[in-house]
Structure formats: structure tokens, C-alpha cells
N, CA, C and O atoms as CSV, one atom per row, in Angstrom:
chain,resi,resn,atom,element,x,y,z
A,1,MET,N,N,0.831,-1.180,0.000
A,1,MET,CA,C,0.000,0.000,0.000
A,1,MET,C,C,0.878,1.247,0.000
A,1,MET,O,O,1.899,1.290,0.686
A,2,ALA,N,N,0.486,2.249,-0.761
A,2,ALA,CA,C,1.247,3.489,-0.858
A,2,ALA,C,C,1.278,4.210,0.488
A,2,ALA,O,O,0.334,4.126,1.273
A,3,LYS,N,N,2.364,4.909,0.736
A,3,LYS,CA,C,2.554,5.614,1.999
A,3,LYS,C,C,1.538,6.749,2.174
A,3,LYS,O,O,1.145,7.064,3.298
A,4,TYR,N,N,1.118,7.356,1.073
A,4,TYR,CA,C,0.167,8.466,1.100
A,4,TYR,C,C,-0.999,8.139,0.174
A,4,TYR,O,O,-0.818,7.484,-0.852
A,5,THR,N,N,-2.183,8.592,0.536
A,5,THR,CA,C,-3.330,8.433,-0.361
A,5,THR,C,C,-3.278,9.509,-1.431
A,5,THR,O,O,-2.574,10.509,-1.293
A,6,PHE,N,N,-4.030,9.291,-2.490
A,6,PHE,CA,C,-4.120,10.317,-3.522
A,6,PHE,C,C,-4.693,11.605,-2.937
A,6,PHE,O,O,-4.228,12.693,-3.274
A,7,GLU,N,N,-5.678,11.497,-2.082
A,7,GLU,CA,C,-6.291,12.696,-1.495
A,7,GLU,C,C,-5.277,13.486,-0.663
A,7,GLU,O,O,-5.303,14.717,-0.674
A,8,GLU,N,N,-4.393,12.804,0.052
A,8,GLU,CA,C,-3.345,13.493,0.813
A,8,GLU,C,C,-2.385,14.223,-0.120
A,8,GLU,O,O,-2.035,15.378,0.120
A,9,ILE,N,N,-1.966,13.551,-1.173
A,9,ILE,CA,C,-1.055,14.158,-2.141
A,9,ILE,C,C,-1.738,15.320,-2.856
A,9,ILE,O,O,-1.138,16.378,-3.045
A,10,LYS,N,N,-2.973,15.121,-3.247
A,10,LYS,CA,C,-3.744,16.178,-3.920
A,10,LYS,C,C,-3.824,17.425,-3.033
A,10,LYS,O,O,-3.630,18.542,-3.514
A,11,THR,N,N,-4.106,17.239,-1.761
A,11,THR,CA,C,-4.191,18.357,-0.825
A,11,THR,C,C,-2.871,19.121,-0.755
A,11,THR,O,O,-2.861,20.352,-0.764
A,12,LEU,N,N,-1.755,18.387,-0.686
A,12,LEU,CA,C,-0.442,19.039,-0.614
A,12,LEU,C,C,-0.092,19.761,-1.912
A,12,LEU,O,O,0.460,20.861,-1.878
A,13,LEU,N,N,-0.407,19.156,-3.052
A,13,LEU,CA,C,-0.131,19.805,-4.332
A,13,LEU,C,C,-0.951,21.085,-4.482
A,13,LEU,O,O,-0.425,22.117,-4.899
A,14,LEU,N,N,-2.225,21.019,-4.144
A,14,LEU,CA,C,-3.080,22.208,-4.249
A,14,LEU,C,C,-2.654,23.291,-3.261
A,14,LEU,O,O,-2.695,24.479,-3.583
A,15,LYS,N,N,-2.251,22.890,-2.081
A,15,LYS,CA,C,-1.758,23.855,-1.097
A,15,LYS,C,C,-0.494,24.540,-1.613
A,15,LYS,O,O,-0.333,25.751,-1.460
A,16,SER,N,N,0.393,23.768,-2.220
A,16,SER,CA,C,1.650,24.352,-2.706
A,16,SER,C,C,1.400,25.403,-3.786
A,16,SER,O,O,2.060,26.442,-3.797
A,17,ILE,N,N,0.457,25.148,-4.692
A,17,ILE,CA,C,0.225,26.105,-5.778
A,17,ILE,C,C,-0.678,27.247,-5.331
A,17,ILE,O,O,-0.463,28.389,-5.737
A,18,ASN,N,N,-1.680,26.968,-4.509
A,18,ASN,CA,C,-2.656,27.997,-4.134
A,18,ASN,C,C,-2.208,28.891,-2.981
A,18,ASN,O,O,-2.596,30.057,-2.915
A,19,GLU,N,N,-1.399,28.356,-2.079
A,19,GLU,CA,C,-0.962,29.132,-0.922
A,19,GLU,C,C,0.491,29.591,-1.025
A,19,GLU,O,O,0.820,30.707,-0.623
A,20,GLU,N,N,1.348,28.745,-1.555
A,20,GLU,CA,C,2.776,29.052,-1.628
A,20,GLU,C,C,3.204,29.531,-3.023
A,20,GLU,O,O,4.300,30.064,-3.193
A,21,TYR,N,N,2.332,29.335,-4.014
A,21,TYR,CA,C,2.626,29.685,-5.418
A,21,TYR,C,C,3.850,28.936,-5.938
A,21,TYR,O,O,4.660,29.470,-6.696
A,22,ILE,N,N,3.956,27.685,-5.505
A,22,ILE,CA,C,5.060,26.815,-5.914
A,22,ILE,C,C,4.521,25.741,-6.844
A,22,ILE,O,O,3.550,25.058,-6.516
A,23,GLU,N,N,5.144,25.593,-7.995
A,23,GLU,CA,C,4.806,24.505,-8.927
A,23,GLU,C,C,5.533,23.257,-8.455
A,23,GLU,O,O,6.609,22.920,-8.949
A,24,ALA,N,N,4.925,22.582,-7.494
A,24,ALA,CA,C,5.563,21.425,-6.858
A,24,ALA,C,C,5.743,20.284,-7.850
A,24,ALA,O,O,4.897,20.050,-8.713
A,25,GLU,N,N,6.855,19.585,-7.710
A,25,GLU,CA,C,7.190,18.421,-8.529
A,25,GLU,C,C,7.271,17.206,-7.617
A,25,GLU,O,O,8.199,17.070,-6.820
A,26,LEU,N,N,6.291,16.332,-7.748
A,26,LEU,CA,C,6.227,15.122,-6.929
A,26,LEU,C,C,6.738,13.947,-7.748
A,26,LEU,O,O,6.121,13.563,-8.742
A,27,ARG,N,N,7.857,13.380,-7.336
A,27,ARG,CA,C,8.408,12.198,-8.010
A,27,ARG,C,C,7.924,10.948,-7.282
A,27,ARG,O,O,7.782,10.934,-6.060
A,28,PHE,N,N,7.671,9.888,-8.073
A,28,PHE,CA,C,7.256,8.629,-7.464
A,28,PHE,C,C,7.691,7.456,-8.315
A,28,PHE,O,O,7.957,7.590,-9.510
A,29,VAL,N,N,7.758,6.277,-7.657
A,29,VAL,CA,C,8.233,5.047,-8.275
A,29,VAL,C,C,7.226,3.947,-7.983
A,29,VAL,O,O,6.697,3.851,-6.875
A,30,PHE,N,N,6.967,3.119,-8.984
A,30,PHE,CA,C,6.104,1.948,-8.823
A,30,PHE,C,C,6.958,0.716,-8.573
A,30,PHE,O,O,8.084,0.623,-9.062
A,31,LYS,N,N,6.426,-0.219,-7.817
A,31,LYS,CA,C,7.176,-1.439,-7.529
A,31,LYS,C,C,7.377,-2.291,-8.768
A,31,LYS,O,O,8.326,-3.074,-8.815
A,32,ASP,N,N,6.524,-2.171,-9.770
A,32,ASP,CA,C,6.609,-3.027,-10.957
A,32,ASP,C,C,7.039,-2.285,-12.228
A,32,ASP,O,O,6.865,-2.797,-13.335
A,33,LYS,N,N,7.597,-1.087,-12.071
A,33,LYS,CA,C,8.057,-0.309,-13.232
A,33,LYS,C,C,9.495,0.152,-12.972
A,33,LYS,O,O,9.859,0.451,-11.835
A,34,SER,N,N,10.292,0.207,-14.013
A,34,SER,CA,C,11.688,0.605,-13.845
A,34,SER,C,C,11.884,2.114,-13.934
A,34,SER,O,O,12.935,2.622,-13.544
A,35,ASP,N,N,10.903,2.827,-14.432
A,35,ASP,CA,C,11.024,4.279,-14.589
A,35,ASP,C,C,10.506,5.022,-13.368
A,35,ASP,O,O,9.773,4.479,-12.541
A,36,GLU,N,N,10.910,6.275,-13.285
A,36,GLU,CA,C,10.401,7.197,-12.279
A,36,GLU,C,C,9.410,8.121,-12.975
A,36,GLU,O,O,9.580,8.448,-14.150
A,37,TYR,N,N,8.378,8.539,-12.251
A,37,TYR,CA,C,7.328,9.388,-12.805
A,37,TYR,C,C,7.209,10.638,-11.952
A,37,TYR,O,O,7.701,10.683,-10.824
A,38,MET,N,N,6.542,11.666,-12.506
A,38,MET,CA,C,6.434,12.921,-11.795
A,38,MET,C,C,5.094,13.584,-12.105
A,38,MET,O,O,4.656,13.636,-13.254
A,39,ILE,N,N,4.458,14.087,-11.049
A,39,ILE,CA,C,3.299,14.958,-11.200
A,39,ILE,C,C,3.771,16.367,-10.890
A,39,ILE,O,O,4.442,16.600,-9.885
A,40,ILE,N,N,3.417,17.305,-11.758
A,40,ILE,CA,C,3.724,18.713,-11.532
A,40,ILE,C,C,2.409,19.480,-11.507
A,40,ILE,O,O,1.559,19.300,-12.378
A,41,ILE,N,N,2.249,20.331,-10.509
A,41,ILE,CA,C,1.059,21.170,-10.404
A,41,ILE,C,C,1.402,22.572,-10.908
A,41,ILE,O,O,2.425,23.142,-10.528
A,42,TYR,N,N,0.549,23.116,-11.755
A,42,TYR,CA,C,0.693,24.477,-12.273
A,42,TYR,C,C,-0.519,25.283,-11.835
A,42,TYR,O,O,-1.472,24.733,-11.282
A,43,ASP,N,N,-0.483,26.561,-12.079
A,43,ASP,CA,C,-1.580,27.434,-11.688
A,43,ASP,C,C,-2.902,27.039,-12.345
A,43,ASP,O,O,-3.955,27.129,-11.713
A,44,ASP,N,N,-2.858,26.609,-13.588
A,44,ASP,CA,C,-4.098,26.332,-14.334
A,44,ASP,C,C,-4.191,24.918,-14.890
A,44,ASP,O,O,-5.099,24.627,-15.668
A,45,MET,N,N,-3.268,24.027,-14.507
A,45,MET,CA,C,-3.277,22.645,-14.989
A,45,MET,C,C,-2.291,21.822,-14.183
A,45,MET,O,O,-1.664,22.314,-13.245
A,46,CYS,N,N,-2.165,20.555,-14.568
A,46,CYS,CA,C,-1.177,19.670,-13.951
A,46,CYS,C,C,-0.674,18.713,-15.035
A,46,CYS,O,O,-1.267,18.607,-16.108
A,47,SER,N,N,0.410,18.030,-14.743
A,47,SER,CA,C,0.962,17.092,-15.722
A,47,SER,C,C,1.471,15.844,-15.031
A,47,SER,O,O,1.783,15.840,-13.840
A,48,LEU,N,N,1.543,14.780,-15.827
A,48,LEU,CA,C,2.199,13.557,-15.391
A,48,LEU,C,C,3.264,13.249,-16.434
A,48,LEU,O,O,2.999,13.269,-17.636
A,49,GLN,N,N,4.479,12.963,-15.954
A,49,GLN,CA,C,5.603,12.704,-16.841
A,49,GLN,C,C,6.277,11.394,-16.483
A,49,GLN,O,O,6.294,10.976,-15.325
A,50,ARG,N,N,6.830,10.758,-17.504
A,50,ARG,CA,C,7.778,9.666,-17.268
A,50,ARG,C,C,9.138,10.323,-17.370
A,50,ARG,O,O,9.441,10.981,-18.365
A,51,CYS,N,N,9.954,10.150,-16.356
A,51,CYS,CA,C,11.284,10.742,-16.312
A,51,CYS,C,C,12.278,9.809,-17.004
A,51,CYS,O,O,11.966,8.656,-17.301
A,52,GLY,N,N,13.447,10.316,-17.247
A,52,GLY,CA,C,14.498,9.506,-17.843
A,52,GLY,C,C,15.241,10.273,-18.909
A,52,GLY,O,O,15.140,11.496,-19.004
A,53,ASN,N,N,15.993,9.534,-19.714
A,53,ASN,CA,C,16.717,10.208,-20.785
A,53,ASN,C,C,15.709,10.768,-21.788
A,53,ASN,O,O,14.533,10.405,-21.766
A,54,ILE,N,N,16.168,11.633,-22.645
A,54,ILE,CA,C,15.285,12.383,-23.544
A,54,ILE,C,C,14.404,11.476,-24.402
A,54,ILE,O,O,13.269,11.841,-24.710
A,55,GLU,N,N,14.894,10.321,-24.787
A,55,GLU,CA,C,14.114,9.406,-25.615
A,55,GLU,C,C,12.968,8.760,-24.836
A,55,GLU,O,O,11.965,8.371,-25.434
A,56,ARG,N,N,13.096,8.641,-23.532
A,56,ARG,CA,C,12.078,7.972,-22.706
A,56,ARG,C,C,11.089,8.953,-22.076
A,56,ARG,O,O,10.023,8.540,-21.619
A,57,GLN,N,N,11.417,10.217,-22.047
A,57,GLN,CA,C,10.553,11.187,-21.399
A,57,GLN,C,C,9.231,11.339,-22.141
A,57,GLN,O,O,9.187,11.339,-23.371
A,58,THR,N,N,8.161,11.468,-21.373
A,58,THR,CA,C,6.837,11.758,-21.922
A,58,THR,C,C,6.163,12.745,-20.982
A,58,THR,O,O,6.553,12.872,-19.822
A,59,VAL,N,N,5.158,13.436,-21.480
A,59,VAL,CA,C,4.381,14.333,-20.629
A,59,VAL,C,C,2.954,14.404,-21.162
A,59,VAL,O,O,2.728,14.437,-22.371
A,60,ALA,N,N,2.004,14.426,-20.243
A,60,ALA,CA,C,0.595,14.608,-20.586
A,60,ALA,C,C,0.027,15.642,-19.628
A,60,ALA,O,O,0.331,15.626,-18.435
A,61,TYR,N,N,-0.800,16.542,-20.153
A,61,TYR,CA,C,-1.358,17.640,-19.367
A,61,TYR,C,C,-2.848,17.431,-19.121
A,61,TYR,O,O,-3.559,16.877,-19.959
A,62,TYR,N,N,-3.307,17.886,-17.952
A,62,TYR,CA,C,-4.703,17.742,-17.549
A,62,TYR,C,C,-5.164,19.022,-16.882
A,62,TYR,O,O,-4.360,19.776,-16.333
A,63,LYS,N,N,-6.463,19.259,-16.935
A,63,LYS,CA,C,-7.037,20.453,-16.304
A,63,LYS,C,C,-7.044,20.334,-14.786
A,63,LYS,O,O,-6.856,21.325,-14.079
A,64,THR,N,N,-7.261,19.113,-14.284
A,64,THR,CA,C,-7.348,18.921,-12.832
A,64,THR,C,C,-6.582,17.672,-12.410
A,64,THR,O,O,-6.300,16.795,-13.227
A,65,LEU,N,N,-6.254,17.606,-11.143
A,65,LEU,CA,C,-5.618,16.411,-10.593
A,65,LEU,C,C,-6.569,15.227,-10.625
A,65,LEU,O,O,-6.131,14.093,-10.822
A,66,ASP,N,N,-7.854,15.464,-10.439
A,66,ASP,CA,C,-8.825,14.372,-10.508
A,66,ASP,C,C,-8.876,13.767,-11.907
A,66,ASP,O,O,-8.990,12.551,-12.056
A,67,GLU,N,N,-8.793,14.611,-12.931
A,67,GLU,CA,C,-8.763,14.123,-14.317
A,67,GLU,C,C,-7.501,13.300,-14.565
A,67,GLU,O,O,-7.561,12.241,-15.189
A,68,LEU,N,N,-6.366,13.783,-14.080
A,68,LEU,CA,C,-5.100,13.057,-14.205
A,68,LEU,C,C,-5.192,11.706,-13.515
A,68,LEU,O,O,-4.688,10.711,-14.035
A,69,TYR,N,N,-5.822,11.659,-12.366
A,69,TYR,CA,C,-5.909,10.452,-11.544
A,69,TYR,C,C,-6.625,9.300,-12.245
A,69,TYR,O,O,-6.253,8.142,-12.055
A,70,VAL,N,N,-7.639,9.597,-13.047
A,70,VAL,CA,C,-8.424,8.535,-13.685
A,70,VAL,C,C,-8.022,8.262,-15.133
A,70,VAL,O,O,-8.483,7.285,-15.724
A,71,ALA,N,N,-7.175,9.105,-15.710
A,71,ALA,CA,C,-6.784,8.945,-17.111
A,71,ALA,C,C,-5.732,7.845,-17.278
A,71,ALA,O,O,-4.909,7.619,-16.390
A,72,GLU,N,N,-5.772,7.172,-18.420
A,72,GLU,CA,C,-4.711,6.211,-18.724
A,72,GLU,C,C,-3.480,6.980,-19.162
A,72,GLU,O,O,-3.539,7.825,-20.056
A,73,GLN,N,N,-2.369,6.675,-18.520
A,73,GLN,CA,C,-1.107,7.361,-18.754
A,73,GLN,C,C,-0.172,6.498,-19.605
A,73,GLN,O,O,-0.524,5.401,-20.039
A,74,VAL,N,N,1.007,7.023,-19.821
A,74,VAL,CA,C,2.072,6.271,-20.459
A,74,VAL,C,C,2.278,4.977,-19.668
A,74,VAL,O,O,2.023,4.942,-18.465
A,75,ASP,N,N,2.725,3.942,-20.319
A,75,ASP,CA,C,2.992,2.638,-19.702
A,75,ASP,C,C,1.726,2.005,-19.109
A,75,ASP,O,O,1.800,1.200,-18.181
A,76,THR,N,N,0.581,2.375,-19.651
A,76,THR,CA,C,-0.748,1.886,-19.253
A,76,THR,C,C,-1.076,2.129,-17.777
A,76,THR,O,O,-1.889,1.414,-17.192
A,77,ILE,N,N,-0.449,3.127,-17.189
A,77,ILE,CA,C,-0.713,3.479,-15.794
A,77,ILE,C,C,-2.050,4.210,-15.702
A,77,ILE,O,O,-2.338,5.122,-16.478
A,78,ILE,N,N,-2.845,3.791,-14.746
A,78,ILE,CA,C,-4.034,4.525,-14.327
A,78,ILE,C,C,-3.888,4.676,-12.819
A,78,ILE,O,O,-4.017,3.701,-12.078
A,79,LEU,N,N,-3.622,5.879,-12.372
A,79,LEU,CA,C,-3.337,6.076,-10.956
A,79,LEU,C,C,-4.465,5.576,-10.055
A,79,LEU,O,O,-4.199,5.027,-8.986
A,80,ALA,N,N,-5.707,5.755,-10.469
A,80,ALA,CA,C,-6.836,5.286,-9.667
A,80,ALA,C,C,-6.758,3.781,-9.424
A,80,ALA,O,O,-7.180,3.296,-8.375
A,81,ARG,N,N,-6.232,3.063,-10.369
A,81,ARG,CA,C,-6.096,1.602,-10.258
A,81,ARG,C,C,-4.756,1.198,-9.657
A,81,ARG,O,O,-4.685,0.221,-8.912
A,82,ASP,N,N,-3.695,1.933,-9.970
A,82,ASP,CA,C,-2.327,1.511,-9.661
A,82,ASP,C,C,-1.693,2.216,-8.462
A,82,ASP,O,O,-0.532,1.958,-8.146
A,83,TRP,N,N,-2.421,3.084,-7.801
A,83,TRP,CA,C,-1.851,3.890,-6.712
A,83,TRP,C,C,-1.155,3.047,-5.654
A,83,TRP,O,O,-0.081,3.419,-5.184
A,84,ASP,N,N,-1.735,1.938,-5.277
A,84,ASP,CA,C,-1.149,1.122,-4.211
A,84,ASP,C,C,0.136,0.412,-4.617
A,84,ASP,O,O,0.765,-0.239,-3.783
A,85,ASN,N,N,0.536,0.522,-5.876
A,85,ASN,CA,C,1.814,-0.034,-6.326
A,85,ASN,C,C,2.958,0.978,-6.218
A,85,ASN,O,O,4.100,0.664,-6.553
A,86,ILE,N,N,2.653,2.181,-5.755
A,86,ILE,CA,C,3.703,3.194,-5.576
A,86,ILE,C,C,4.460,2.862,-4.292
A,86,ILE,O,O,3.867,2.690,-3.227
A,87,ILE,N,N,5.786,2.777,-4.420
A,87,ILE,CA,C,6.614,2.399,-3.269
A,87,ILE,C,C,7.468,3.548,-2.742
A,87,ILE,O,O,8.066,3.437,-1.672
A,88,GLU,N,N,7.527,4.656,-3.491
A,88,GLU,CA,C,8.375,5.763,-3.064
A,88,GLU,C,C,7.803,7.073,-3.577
A,88,GLU,O,O,7.401,7.179,-4.736
A,89,PHE,N,N,7.770,8.070,-2.698
A,89,PHE,CA,C,7.391,9.439,-3.053
A,89,PHE,C,C,8.535,10.358,-2.665
A,89,PHE,O,O,9.216,10.119,-1.667
A,90,ASP,N,N,8.753,11.417,-3.455
A,90,ASP,CA,C,9.755,12.414,-3.111
A,90,ASP,C,C,9.308,13.758,-3.669
A,90,ASP,O,O,8.977,13.875,-4.849
A,91,CYS,N,N,9.302,14.768,-2.808
A,91,CYS,CA,C,8.960,16.112,-3.258
A,91,CYS,C,C,9.718,17.122,-2.404
A,91,CYS,O,O,9.309,17.425,-1.283
A,92,ALA,N,N,10.813,17.635,-2.929
A,92,ALA,CA,C,11.613,18.622,-2.207
A,92,ALA,C,C,10.785,19.869,-1.907
A,92,ALA,O,O,11.003,20.527,-0.889
A,93,ASP,N,N,9.831,20.199,-2.792
A,93,ASP,CA,C,8.997,21.379,-2.572
A,93,ASP,C,C,8.141,21.236,-1.317
A,93,ASP,O,O,7.946,22.211,-0.591
A,94,PHE,N,N,7.628,20.038,-1.051
A,94,PHE,CA,C,6.844,19.802,0.166
A,94,PHE,C,C,7.732,19.958,1.400
A,94,PHE,O,O,7.322,20.537,2.406
A,95,GLU,N,N,8.937,19.439,1.309
A,95,GLU,CA,C,9.857,19.489,2.437
A,95,GLU,C,C,10.299,20.928,2.726
A,95,GLU,O,O,10.367,21.341,3.884
A,96,MET,N,N,10.599,21.686,1.667
A,96,MET,CA,C,11.016,23.067,1.845
A,96,MET,C,C,9.900,23.929,2.421
A,96,MET,O,O,10.173,24.878,3.156
A,97,SER,N,N,8.650,23.616,2.101
A,97,SER,CA,C,7.508,24.359,2.629
A,97,SER,C,C,7.084,23.891,4.000
A,97,SER,O,O,6.193,24.485,4.607
A,98,GLY,N,N,7.715,22.818,4.509
A,98,GLY,CA,C,7.397,22.298,5.816
A,98,GLY,C,C,6.154,21.421,5.875
A,98,GLY,O,O,5.625,21.174,6.959
A,99,TYR,N,N,5.676,20.945,4.719
A,99,TYR,CA,C,4.491,20.081,4.681
A,99,TYR,C,C,4.774,18.702,5.235
A,99,TYR,O,O,3.908,18.075,5.845
A,100,ARG,N,N,5.997,18.233,5.018
A,100,ARG,CA,C,6.394,16.930,5.539
A,100,ARG,C,C,7.908,16.880,5.570
A,100,ARG,O,O,8.591,17.677,4.928
A,101,GLU,N,N,8.416,15.926,6.331
A,101,GLU,CA,C,9.865,15.765,6.437
A,101,GLU,C,C,10.349,14.721,5.478
A,101,GLU,O,O,11.547,14.444,5.421
């Protein structure tokens, strides 16, 4: 089971953009995938990316985090279905803002 729920992460991402005006970058890893992924929150949208070298990088944009959560992503990821396979979260922006250690 993932260390944080989607609702917890969503709350922190929205807080970072709406209160701190920080475009937070949340990195995460799945237990069954070799790549690292990232959600970025912007003032008027959000994105999900596959990280890596330039040939492997992908990005998809969404109007809301809820839309991103249910959409099929690169590597057939659907966060609503696959959330509990996340084994690691990292967000320096959350730590710098004091949201978590």
C-alpha cells in the first residue's frame, strides 16, 4: 500500500500552488516499473511525466488532478487503479515548505 493516499497528495499539491505559489514536482516510483514518474502542479493545470533520458521522457497535461488520476497514462498506468503499487514518493517542494519531512 502506498505511503500516502491520492487525497493526501492532492491536498499538498493544491496547497503548494494555491498558498505558496510553488509549482511542486512530486516524483514517485512503482514497484513493478523501472522508470520514475512525476506529477507537476501548475496554476491552471497539472501534468504527469515519465522521467528519464530524452528518448524515454513523456508528458501529458490535464485540467485537474482528478482528471489526471483517472486517465490512462504512459505505460498503461491509471493512478486510480495503480496507486497502491507506488513504493516511493519524493517532493523537495513539500519538504522546503514544511508540509512533511
